[in-house]
ZAFI-767004 format. One record per residue (C-alpha): residue number from 1; residue in one letter; chain; x, y, z. Coordinates in Angstrom, 3 decimals. Layout:
<atoms>
<atom><nr>NUM</nr><rest>a</rest><kette>A</kette><c1>X</c1><c2>Y</c2><c3>Z</c3></atom>
...
</atoms>
This chain:
<atoms>
<atom><nr>1</nr><rest>x</rest><kette>A</kette><c1>-102.881</c1><c2>-114.768</c2><c3>12.141</c3></atom>
<atom><nr>2</nr><rest>x</rest><kette>A</kette><c1>-103.989</c1><c2>-111.390</c2><c3>13.464</c3></atom>
<atom><nr>3</nr><rest>x</rest><kette>A</kette><c1>-101.483</c1><c2>-109.239</c2><c3>15.281</c3></atom>
<atom><nr>4</nr><rest>x</rest><kette>A</kette><c1>-102.276</c1><c2>-108.713</c2><c3>18.992</c3></atom>
<atom><nr>5</nr><rest>x</rest><kette>A</kette><c1>-103.505</c1><c2>-105.264</c2><c3>20.053</c3></atom>
<atom><nr>6</nr><rest>x</rest><kette>A</kette><c1>-101.838</c1><c2>-104.116</c2><c3>23.264</c3></atom>
<atom><nr>7</nr><rest>x</rest><kette>A</kette><c1>-103.964</c1><c2>-102.419</c2><c3>25.907</c3></atom>
<atom><nr>8</nr><rest>x</rest><kette>A</kette><c1>-102.793</c1><c2>-100.695</c2><c3>29.052</c3></atom>
<atom><nr>9</nr><rest>x</rest><kette>A</kette><c1>-104.512</c1><c2>-101.128</c2><c3>32.427</c3></atom>
<atom><nr>10</nr><rest>x</rest><kette>A</kette><c1>-106.590</c1><c2>-97.968</c2><c3>32.026</c3></atom>
<atom><nr>11</nr><rest>x</rest><kette>A</kette><c1>-108.889</c1><c2>-98.017</c2><c3>29.020</c3></atom>
<atom><nr>12</nr><rest>x</rest><kette>A</kette><c1>-111.555</c1><c2>-95.517</c2><c3>28.028</c3></atom>
<atom><nr>13</nr><rest>x</rest><kette>A</kette><c1>-114.207</c1><c2>-96.140</c2><c3>25.368</c3></atom>
<atom><nr>14</nr><rest>x</rest><kette>A</kette><c1>-115.756</c1><c2>-93.148</c2><c3>23.588</c3></atom>
<atom><nr>15</nr><rest>x</rest><kette>A</kette><c1>-118.369</c1><c2>-92.853</c2><c3>20.859</c3></atom>
<atom><nr>16</nr><rest>x</rest><kette>A</kette><c1>-121.811</c1><c2>-91.383</c2><c3>20.271</c3></atom>
<atom><nr>17</nr><rest>x</rest><kette>A</kette><c1>-124.955</c1><c2>-92.707</c2><c3>21.950</c3></atom>
<atom><nr>18</nr><rest>x</rest><kette>A</kette><c1>-125.803</c1><c2>-96.070</c2><c3>20.396</c3></atom>
<atom><nr>19</nr><rest>x</rest><kette>A</kette><c1>-122.318</c1><c2>-96.826</c2><c3>19.088</c3></atom>
<atom><nr>20</nr><rest>x</rest><kette>A</kette><c1>-121.819</c1><c2>-99.798</c2><c3>21.410</c3></atom>
<atom><nr>21</nr><rest>x</rest><kette>A</kette><c1>-119.605</c1><c2>-98.277</c2><c3>24.104</c3></atom>
<atom><nr>22</nr><rest>x</rest><kette>A</kette><c1>-121.017</c1><c2>-100.240</c2><c3>27.031</c3></atom>
<atom><nr>23</nr><rest>x</rest><kette>A</kette><c1>-121.061</c1><c2>-103.555</c2><c3>25.161</c3></atom>
<atom><nr>24</nr><rest>x</rest><kette>A</kette><c1>-117.485</c1><c2>-103.056</c2><c3>24.005</c3></atom>
<atom><nr>25</nr><rest>x</rest><kette>A</kette><c1>-116.357</c1><c2>-101.969</c2><c3>27.473</c3></atom>
<atom><nr>26</nr><rest>x</rest><kette>A</kette><c1>-117.830</c1><c2>-105.141</c2><c3>29.004</c3></atom>
<atom><nr>27</nr><rest>x</rest><kette>A</kette><c1>-116.113</c1><c2>-107.342</c2><c3>26.403</c3></atom>
<atom><nr>28</nr><rest>x</rest><kette>A</kette><c1>-112.773</c1><c2>-105.592</c2><c3>26.897</c3></atom>
<atom><nr>29</nr><rest>x</rest><kette>A</kette><c1>-113.082</c1><c2>-105.704</c2><c3>30.681</c3></atom>
<atom><nr>30</nr><rest>x</rest><kette>A</kette><c1>-113.633</c1><c2>-109.446</c2><c3>30.556</c3></atom>
<atom><nr>31</nr><rest>x</rest><kette>A</kette><c1>-110.867</c1><c2>-110.017</c2><c3>28.013</c3></atom>
<atom><nr>32</nr><rest>x</rest><kette>A</kette><c1>-108.351</c1><c2>-107.841</c2><c3>29.854</c3></atom>
<atom><nr>33</nr><rest>x</rest><kette>A</kette><c1>-109.353</c1><c2>-108.791</c2><c3>33.406</c3></atom>
<atom><nr>34</nr><rest>x</rest><kette>A</kette><c1>-110.235</c1><c2>-105.223</c2><c3>34.370</c3></atom>
<atom><nr>35</nr><rest>x</rest><kette>A</kette><c1>-113.246</c1><c2>-103.754</c2><c3>36.211</c3></atom>
<atom><nr>36</nr><rest>x</rest><kette>A</kette><c1>-115.725</c1><c2>-101.873</c2><c3>34.028</c3></atom>
<atom><nr>37</nr><rest>x</rest><kette>A</kette><c1>-117.140</c1><c2>-98.486</c2><c3>34.997</c3></atom>
<atom><nr>38</nr><rest>x</rest><kette>A</kette><c1>-120.206</c1><c2>-97.317</c2><c3>33.081</c3></atom>
<atom><nr>39</nr><rest>x</rest><kette>A</kette><c1>-120.396</c1><c2>-93.560</c2><c3>33.508</c3></atom>
<atom><nr>40</nr><rest>x</rest><kette>A</kette><c1>-124.127</c1><c2>-93.507</c2><c3>32.715</c3></atom>
<atom><nr>41</nr><rest>x</rest><kette>A</kette><c1>-124.706</c1><c2>-95.522</c2><c3>35.899</c3></atom>
<atom><nr>42</nr><rest>x</rest><kette>A</kette><c1>-122.701</c1><c2>-92.953</c2><c3>37.852</c3></atom>
<atom><nr>43</nr><rest>x</rest><kette>A</kette><c1>-124.317</c1><c2>-89.859</c2><c3>36.348</c3></atom>
<atom><nr>44</nr><rest>x</rest><kette>A</kette><c1>-127.898</c1><c2>-91.191</c2><c3>36.476</c3></atom>
<atom><nr>45</nr><rest>x</rest><kette>A</kette><c1>-127.432</c1><c2>-92.055</c2><c3>40.145</c3></atom>
<atom><nr>46</nr><rest>x</rest><kette>A</kette><c1>-130.937</c1><c2>-91.389</c2><c3>41.366</c3></atom>
<atom><nr>47</nr><rest>x</rest><kette>A</kette><c1>-134.398</c1><c2>-92.634</c2><c3>40.384</c3></atom>
<atom><nr>48</nr><rest>x</rest><kette>A</kette><c1>-136.641</c1><c2>-90.360</c2><c3>38.331</c3></atom>
<atom><nr>49</nr><rest>x</rest><kette>A</kette><c1>-133.749</c1><c2>-89.190</c2><c3>36.182</c3></atom>
<atom><nr>50</nr><rest>x</rest><kette>A</kette><c1>-132.522</c1><c2>-86.931</c2><c3>39.005</c3></atom>
<atom><nr>51</nr><rest>x</rest><kette>A</kette><c1>-128.930</c1><c2>-86.813</c2><c3>37.815</c3></atom>
<atom><nr>52</nr><rest>x</rest><kette>A</kette><c1>-125.871</c1><c2>-85.825</c2><c3>39.801</c3></atom>
<atom><nr>53</nr><rest>x</rest><kette>A</kette><c1>-124.833</c1><c2>-82.199</c2><c3>39.728</c3></atom>
<atom><nr>54</nr><rest>x</rest><kette>A</kette><c1>-121.628</c1><c2>-81.259</c2><c3>37.937</c3></atom>
<atom><nr>55</nr><rest>x</rest><kette>A</kette><c1>-119.716</c1><c2>-81.195</c2><c3>41.218</c3></atom>
<atom><nr>56</nr><rest>x</rest><kette>A</kette><c1>-121.189</c1><c2>-84.485</c2><c3>42.469</c3></atom>
<atom><nr>57</nr><rest>x</rest><kette>A</kette><c1>-120.412</c1><c2>-86.225</c2><c3>39.172</c3></atom>
<atom><nr>58</nr><rest>x</rest><kette>A</kette><c1>-116.810</c1><c2>-85.017</c2><c3>39.072</c3></atom>
<atom><nr>59</nr><rest>x</rest><kette>A</kette><c1>-116.309</c1><c2>-86.058</c2><c3>42.703</c3></atom>
<atom><nr>60</nr><rest>x</rest><kette>A</kette><c1>-117.823</c1><c2>-89.491</c2><c3>42.010</c3></atom>
<atom><nr>61</nr><rest>x</rest><kette>A</kette><c1>-115.530</c1><c2>-90.023</c2><c3>39.007</c3></atom>
<atom><nr>62</nr><rest>x</rest><kette>A</kette><c1>-112.487</c1><c2>-88.893</c2><c3>40.997</c3></atom>
<atom><nr>63</nr><rest>x</rest><kette>A</kette><c1>-113.475</c1><c2>-91.405</c2><c3>43.680</c3></atom>
<atom><nr>64</nr><rest>x</rest><kette>A</kette><c1>-113.806</c1><c2>-94.209</c2><c3>41.123</c3></atom>
<atom><nr>65</nr><rest>x</rest><kette>A</kette><c1>-110.416</c1><c2>-93.383</c2><c3>39.620</c3></atom>
<atom><nr>66</nr><rest>x</rest><kette>A</kette><c1>-108.885</c1><c2>-93.643</c2><c3>43.094</c3></atom>
<atom><nr>67</nr><rest>x</rest><kette>A</kette><c1>-110.800</c1><c2>-96.820</c2><c3>43.968</c3></atom>
<atom><nr>68</nr><rest>x</rest><kette>A</kette><c1>-109.730</c1><c2>-98.520</c2><c3>40.741</c3></atom>
<atom><nr>69</nr><rest>x</rest><kette>A</kette><c1>-106.175</c1><c2>-97.149</c2><c3>40.675</c3></atom>
<atom><nr>70</nr><rest>x</rest><kette>A</kette><c1>-104.835</c1><c2>-100.517</c2><c3>39.459</c3></atom>
<atom><nr>71</nr><rest>x</rest><kette>A</kette><c1>-106.879</c1><c2>-100.335</c2><c3>36.265</c3></atom>
<atom><nr>72</nr><rest>x</rest><kette>A</kette><c1>-110.278</c1><c2>-99.981</c2><c3>34.648</c3></atom>
<atom><nr>73</nr><rest>x</rest><kette>A</kette><c1>-112.271</c1><c2>-99.916</c2><c3>31.460</c3></atom>
<atom><nr>74</nr><rest>x</rest><kette>A</kette><c1>-114.458</c1><c2>-96.829</c2><c3>31.486</c3></atom>
<atom><nr>75</nr><rest>x</rest><kette>A</kette><c1>-117.188</c1><c2>-95.961</c2><c3>29.020</c3></atom>
<atom><nr>76</nr><rest>x</rest><kette>A</kette><c1>-119.147</c1><c2>-92.778</c2><c3>28.590</c3></atom>
<atom><nr>77</nr><rest>x</rest><kette>A</kette><c1>-119.147</c1><c2>-89.572</c2><c3>26.593</c3></atom>
<atom><nr>78</nr><rest>x</rest><kette>A</kette><c1>-119.201</c1><c2>-87.075</c2><c3>29.393</c3></atom>
<atom><nr>79</nr><rest>x</rest><kette>A</kette><c1>-117.007</c1><c2>-84.174</c2><c3>28.286</c3></atom>
<atom><nr>80</nr><rest>x</rest><kette>A</kette><c1>-117.454</c1><c2>-82.891</c2><c3>31.837</c3></atom>
<atom><nr>81</nr><rest>x</rest><kette>A</kette><c1>-114.990</c1><c2>-85.501</c2><c3>33.149</c3></atom>
<atom><nr>82</nr><rest>x</rest><kette>A</kette><c1>-112.701</c1><c2>-86.155</c2><c3>30.186</c3></atom>
<atom><nr>83</nr><rest>x</rest><kette>A</kette><c1>-110.045</c1><c2>-83.940</c2><c3>31.781</c3></atom>
<atom><nr>84</nr><rest>x</rest><kette>A</kette><c1>-110.046</c1><c2>-86.343</c2><c3>34.755</c3></atom>
<atom><nr>85</nr><rest>x</rest><kette>A</kette><c1>-110.020</c1><c2>-89.579</c2><c3>32.760</c3></atom>
<atom><nr>86</nr><rest>x</rest><kette>A</kette><c1>-107.935</c1><c2>-88.981</c2><c3>29.635</c3></atom>
<atom><nr>87</nr><rest>x</rest><kette>A</kette><c1>-104.667</c1><c2>-87.997</c2><c3>31.358</c3></atom>
<atom><nr>88</nr><rest>x</rest><kette>A</kette><c1>-104.798</c1><c2>-91.337</c2><c3>33.233</c3></atom>
<atom><nr>89</nr><rest>x</rest><kette>A</kette><c1>-105.835</c1><c2>-93.486</c2><c3>30.248</c3></atom>
<atom><nr>90</nr><rest>x</rest><kette>A</kette><c1>-103.205</c1><c2>-95.690</c2><c3>28.632</c3></atom>
<atom><nr>91</nr><rest>x</rest><kette>A</kette><c1>-105.570</c1><c2>-96.735</c2><c3>25.831</c3></atom>
<atom><nr>92</nr><rest>x</rest><kette>A</kette><c1>-108.496</c1><c2>-94.996</c2><c3>24.161</c3></atom>
<atom><nr>93</nr><rest>x</rest><kette>A</kette><c1>-111.002</c1><c2>-96.752</c2><c3>21.920</c3></atom>
<atom><nr>94</nr><rest>x</rest><kette>A</kette><c1>-112.960</c1><c2>-94.309</c2><c3>19.797</c3></atom>
<atom><nr>95</nr><rest>x</rest><kette>A</kette><c1>-116.043</c1><c2>-95.788</c2><c3>18.162</c3></atom>
<atom><nr>96</nr><rest>x</rest><kette>A</kette><c1>-116.237</c1><c2>-93.493</c2><c3>15.133</c3></atom>
<atom><nr>97</nr><rest>x</rest><kette>A</kette><c1>-118.805</c1><c2>-95.544</c2><c3>13.246</c3></atom>
<atom><nr>98</nr><rest>x</rest><kette>A</kette><c1>-120.999</c1><c2>-94.176</c2><c3>10.427</c3></atom>
<atom><nr>99</nr><rest>x</rest><kette>A</kette><c1>-124.116</c1><c2>-92.269</c2><c3>11.433</c3></atom>
<atom><nr>100</nr><rest>x</rest><kette>A</kette><c1>-126.499</c1><c2>-94.802</c2><c3>9.880</c3></atom>
<atom><nr>101</nr><rest>x</rest><kette>A</kette><c1>-124.964</c1><c2>-97.688</c2><c3>11.873</c3></atom>
<atom><nr>102</nr><rest>x</rest><kette>A</kette><c1>-125.061</c1><c2>-95.771</c2><c3>15.140</c3></atom>
<atom><nr>103</nr><rest>x</rest><kette>A</kette><c1>-128.537</c1><c2>-94.321</c2><c3>14.680</c3></atom>
<atom><nr>104</nr><rest>x</rest><kette>A</kette><c1>-130.037</c1><c2>-97.686</c2><c3>13.717</c3></atom>
<atom><nr>105</nr><rest>x</rest><kette>A</kette><c1>-128.565</c1><c2>-99.236</c2><c3>16.875</c3></atom>
<atom><nr>106</nr><rest>x</rest><kette>A</kette><c1>-129.725</c1><c2>-96.336</c2><c3>19.036</c3></atom>
<atom><nr>107</nr><rest>x</rest><kette>A</kette><c1>-133.262</c1><c2>-96.376</c2><c3>17.618</c3></atom>
<atom><nr>108</nr><rest>x</rest><kette>A</kette><c1>-133.607</c1><c2>-100.141</c2><c3>17.984</c3></atom>
<atom><nr>109</nr><rest>x</rest><kette>A</kette><c1>-132.256</c1><c2>-100.128</c2><c3>21.540</c3></atom>
<atom><nr>110</nr><rest>x</rest><kette>A</kette><c1>-134.321</c1><c2>-97.138</c2><c3>22.648</c3></atom>
<atom><nr>111</nr><rest>x</rest><kette>A</kette><c1>-137.594</c1><c2>-98.401</c2><c3>21.216</c3></atom>
<atom><nr>112</nr><rest>x</rest><kette>A</kette><c1>-137.117</c1><c2>-101.893</c2><c3>22.681</c3></atom>
<atom><nr>113</nr><rest>x</rest><kette>A</kette><c1>-136.216</c1><c2>-100.495</c2><c3>26.096</c3></atom>
<atom><nr>114</nr><rest>x</rest><kette>A</kette><c1>-139.199</c1><c2>-98.164</c2><c3>26.160</c3></atom>
<atom><nr>115</nr><rest>x</rest><kette>A</kette><c1>-141.720</c1><c2>-100.776</c2><c3>25.018</c3></atom>
<atom><nr>116</nr><rest>x</rest><kette>A</kette><c1>-140.382</c1><c2>-103.367</c2><c3>27.475</c3></atom>
<atom><nr>117</nr><rest>x</rest><kette>A</kette><c1>-139.967</c1><c2>-100.909</c2><c3>30.342</c3></atom>
<atom><nr>118</nr><rest>x</rest><kette>A</kette><c1>-136.461</c1><c2>-102.281</c2><c3>30.815</c3></atom>
<atom><nr>119</nr><rest>x</rest><kette>A</kette><c1>-134.707</c1><c2>-100.961</c2><c3>33.925</c3></atom>
<atom><nr>120</nr><rest>x</rest><kette>A</kette><c1>-131.597</c1><c2>-98.937</c2><c3>33.261</c3></atom>
<atom><nr>121</nr><rest>x</rest><kette>A</kette><c1>-129.503</c1><c2>-97.227</c2><c3>35.915</c3></atom>
<atom><nr>122</nr><rest>x</rest><kette>A</kette><c1>-130.683</c1><c2>-96.880</c2><c3>39.479</c3></atom>
<atom><nr>123</nr><rest>x</rest><kette>A</kette><c1>-134.352</c1><c2>-97.493</c2><c3>38.750</c3></atom>
<atom><nr>124</nr><rest>x</rest><kette>A</kette><c1>-134.578</c1><c2>-95.231</c2><c3>35.710</c3></atom>
<atom><nr>125</nr><rest>x</rest><kette>A</kette><c1>-136.402</c1><c2>-96.404</c2><c3>32.594</c3></atom>
<atom><nr>126</nr><rest>x</rest><kette>A</kette><c1>-137.014</c1><c2>-95.068</c2><c3>29.119</c3></atom>
<atom><nr>127</nr><rest>x</rest><kette>A</kette><c1>-140.738</c1><c2>-94.830</c2><c3>28.438</c3></atom>
<atom><nr>128</nr><rest>x</rest><kette>A</kette><c1>-142.786</c1><c2>-94.791</c2><c3>25.242</c3></atom>
<atom><nr>129</nr><rest>x</rest><kette>A</kette><c1>-143.879</c1><c2>-91.249</c2><c3>26.103</c3></atom>
<atom><nr>130</nr><rest>x</rest><kette>A</kette><c1>-140.273</c1><c2>-90.105</c2><c3>26.608</c3></atom>
<atom><nr>131</nr><rest>x</rest><kette>A</kette><c1>-139.089</c1><c2>-91.886</c2><c3>23.464</c3></atom>
<atom><nr>132</nr><rest>x</rest><kette>A</kette><c1>-141.696</c1><c2>-90.523</c2><c3>21.058</c3></atom>
<atom><nr>133</nr><rest>x</rest><kette>A</kette><c1>-143.303</c1><c2>-87.479</c2><c3>22.667</c3></atom>
<atom><nr>134</nr><rest>x</rest><kette>A</kette><c1>-140.611</c1><c2>-85.648</c2><c3>24.607</c3></atom>
<atom><nr>135</nr><rest>x</rest><kette>A</kette><c1>-137.720</c1><c2>-83.284</c2><c3>24.049</c3></atom>
<atom><nr>136</nr><rest>x</rest><kette>A</kette><c1>-135.736</c1><c2>-85.728</c2><c3>26.220</c3></atom>
<atom><nr>137</nr><rest>x</rest><kette>A</kette><c1>-136.092</c1><c2>-88.468</c2><c3>23.592</c3></atom>
<atom><nr>138</nr><rest>x</rest><kette>A</kette><c1>-132.939</c1><c2>-90.463</c2><c3>22.867</c3></atom>
<atom><nr>139</nr><rest>x</rest><kette>A</kette><c1>-134.123</c1><c2>-90.608</c2><c3>19.250</c3></atom>
<atom><nr>140</nr><rest>x</rest><kette>A</kette><c1>-133.941</c1><c2>-86.822</c2><c3>19.061</c3></atom>
<atom><nr>141</nr><rest>x</rest><kette>A</kette><c1>-130.666</c1><c2>-86.786</c2><c3>21.009</c3></atom>
<atom><nr>142</nr><rest>x</rest><kette>A</kette><c1>-129.147</c1><c2>-89.220</c2><c3>18.524</c3></atom>
<atom><nr>143</nr><rest>x</rest><kette>A</kette><c1>-130.037</c1><c2>-86.948</c2><c3>15.618</c3></atom>
<atom><nr>144</nr><rest>x</rest><kette>A</kette><c1>-128.733</c1><c2>-83.768</c2><c3>17.201</c3></atom>
<atom><nr>145</nr><rest>x</rest><kette>A</kette><c1>-125.663</c1><c2>-84.947</c2><c3>19.124</c3></atom>
<atom><nr>146</nr><rest>x</rest><kette>A</kette><c1>-123.864</c1><c2>-87.299</c2><c3>16.712</c3></atom>
<atom><nr>147</nr><rest>x</rest><kette>A</kette><c1>-121.612</c1><c2>-84.787</c2><c3>14.927</c3></atom>
<atom><nr>148</nr><rest>x</rest><kette>A</kette><c1>-121.132</c1><c2>-82.625</c2><c3>18.004</c3></atom>
<atom><nr>149</nr><rest>x</rest><kette>A</kette><c1>-119.954</c1><c2>-85.715</c2><c3>19.917</c3></atom>
<atom><nr>150</nr><rest>x</rest><kette>A</kette><c1>-117.519</c1><c2>-86.711</c2><c3>17.158</c3></atom>
<atom><nr>151</nr><rest>x</rest><kette>A</kette><c1>-115.985</c1><c2>-83.236</c2><c3>17.135</c3></atom>
<atom><nr>152</nr><rest>x</rest><kette>A</kette><c1>-115.837</c1><c2>-83.078</c2><c3>20.932</c3></atom>
<atom><nr>153</nr><rest>x</rest><kette>A</kette><c1>-114.046</c1><c2>-86.426</c2><c3>21.254</c3></atom>
<atom><nr>154</nr><rest>x</rest><kette>A</kette><c1>-111.371</c1><c2>-85.336</c2><c3>18.779</c3></atom>
<atom><nr>155</nr><rest>x</rest><kette>A</kette><c1>-110.885</c1><c2>-82.047</c2><c3>20.621</c3></atom>
<atom><nr>156</nr><rest>x</rest><kette>A</kette><c1>-110.649</c1><c2>-83.794</c2><c3>24.001</c3></atom>
<atom><nr>157</nr><rest>x</rest><kette>A</kette><c1>-108.075</c1><c2>-86.283</c2><c3>22.746</c3></atom>
<atom><nr>158</nr><rest>x</rest><kette>A</kette><c1>-105.946</c1><c2>-83.425</c2><c3>21.456</c3></atom>
<atom><nr>159</nr><rest>x</rest><kette>A</kette><c1>-106.293</c1><c2>-81.483</c2><c3>24.713</c3></atom>
<atom><nr>160</nr><rest>x</rest><kette>A</kette><c1>-106.045</c1><c2>-84.163</c2><c3>27.412</c3></atom>
<atom><nr>161</nr><rest>x</rest><kette>A</kette><c1>-104.524</c1><c2>-87.418</c2><c3>26.141</c3></atom>
<atom><nr>162</nr><rest>x</rest><kette>A</kette><c1>-100.942</c1><c2>-87.884</c2><c3>27.248</c3></atom>
<atom><nr>163</nr><rest>x</rest><kette>A</kette><c1>-98.112</c1><c2>-88.558</c2><c3>24.794</c3></atom>
<atom><nr>164</nr><rest>x</rest><kette>A</kette><c1>-97.877</c1><c2>-92.298</c2><c3>24.297</c3></atom>
<atom><nr>165</nr><rest>x</rest><kette>A</kette><c1>-101.590</c1><c2>-92.932</c2><c3>24.870</c3></atom>
<atom><nr>166</nr><rest>x</rest><kette>A</kette><c1>-102.638</c1><c2>-95.613</c2><c3>22.406</c3></atom>
<atom><nr>167</nr><rest>x</rest><kette>A</kette><c1>-105.724</c1><c2>-94.579</c2><c3>20.415</c3></atom>
<atom><nr>168</nr><rest>x</rest><kette>A</kette><c1>-107.766</c1><c2>-97.061</c2><c3>18.399</c3></atom>
<atom><nr>169</nr><rest>x</rest><kette>A</kette><c1>-110.151</c1><c2>-95.133</c2><c3>16.134</c3></atom>
<atom><nr>170</nr><rest>x</rest><kette>A</kette><c1>-112.611</c1><c2>-97.678</c2><c3>14.796</c3></atom>
<atom><nr>171</nr><rest>x</rest><kette>A</kette><c1>-114.780</c1><c2>-96.843</c2><c3>11.795</c3></atom>
<atom><nr>172</nr><rest>x</rest><kette>A</kette><c1>-116.559</c1><c2>-100.138</c2><c3>11.075</c3></atom>
<atom><nr>173</nr><rest>x</rest><kette>A</kette><c1>-118.222</c1><c2>-102.898</c2><c3>13.115</c3></atom>
<atom><nr>174</nr><rest>x</rest><kette>A</kette><c1>-115.644</c1><c2>-105.283</c2><c3>11.609</c3></atom>
<atom><nr>175</nr><rest>x</rest><kette>A</kette><c1>-112.794</c1><c2>-103.227</c2><c3>13.070</c3></atom>
<atom><nr>176</nr><rest>x</rest><kette>A</kette><c1>-114.500</c1><c2>-103.365</c2><c3>16.475</c3></atom>
<atom><nr>177</nr><rest>x</rest><kette>A</kette><c1>-114.829</c1><c2>-107.168</c2><c3>16.319</c3></atom>
<atom><nr>178</nr><rest>x</rest><kette>A</kette><c1>-111.208</c1><c2>-107.514</c2><c3>15.223</c3></atom>
<atom><nr>179</nr><rest>x</rest><kette>A</kette><c1>-109.971</c1><c2>-105.329</c2><c3>18.060</c3></atom>
<atom><nr>180</nr><rest>x</rest><kette>A</kette><c1>-111.841</c1><c2>-107.405</c2><c3>20.641</c3></atom>
<atom><nr>181</nr><rest>x</rest><kette>A</kette><c1>-110.315</c1><c2>-110.627</c2><c3>19.261</c3></atom>
<atom><nr>182</nr><rest>x</rest><kette>A</kette><c1>-106.817</c1><c2>-109.141</c2><c3>19.258</c3></atom>
<atom><nr>183</nr><rest>x</rest><kette>A</kette><c1>-107.004</c1><c2>-107.338</c2><c3>22.635</c3></atom>
<atom><nr>184</nr><rest>x</rest><kette>A</kette><c1>-104.164</c1><c2>-108.253</c2><c3>25.003</c3></atom>
<atom><nr>185</nr><rest>x</rest><kette>A</kette><c1>-103.252</c1><c2>-106.555</c2><c3>28.259</c3></atom>
<atom><nr>186</nr><rest>x</rest><kette>A</kette><c1>-99.759</c1><c2>-105.095</c2><c3>28.522</c3></atom>
<atom><nr>187</nr><rest>x</rest><kette>A</kette><c1>-98.201</c1><c2>-103.014</c2><c3>31.303</c3></atom>
<atom><nr>188</nr><rest>x</rest><kette>A</kette><c1>-99.167</c1><c2>-99.362</c2><c3>31.319</c3></atom>
</atoms>
């Protein structure tokens, strides 16, 4: 029998693009009975990839933290707001999966979304042109941001996480699946 994994009422999920943050956040939200906040949906608030400014994004996140004061599962890698989120988080899940796993997932997801024209946040879509012929390609982003993101998450945890914050650093898909099965909500 697997030992339960205790989660507080405020959970943040970090990891590089393509690591499965949003999928994991949805599963944990359902399992723990907590609302899920996808930071990509907040940041990419306008059609045409007209993202929020730094000030607008921070204000929106502060508003969400106040609105969901009783608890949340939040996913997103935005270093810009980690100082707002991490001090309030009781539990952090860090998806520190191998590059090849993450990049395969990112490439598959990005290509399928662009070919299908799947809607993302607030009317935005990835396009074939953007995916293969643009500096804004998620495929390029995945190659250039993976190690920088890993380093940045570690630095943010050291700087902003409060003593007693539970951190689950997951390095394999099997560890992720196990954590979901074992997740139990506890006070905090």
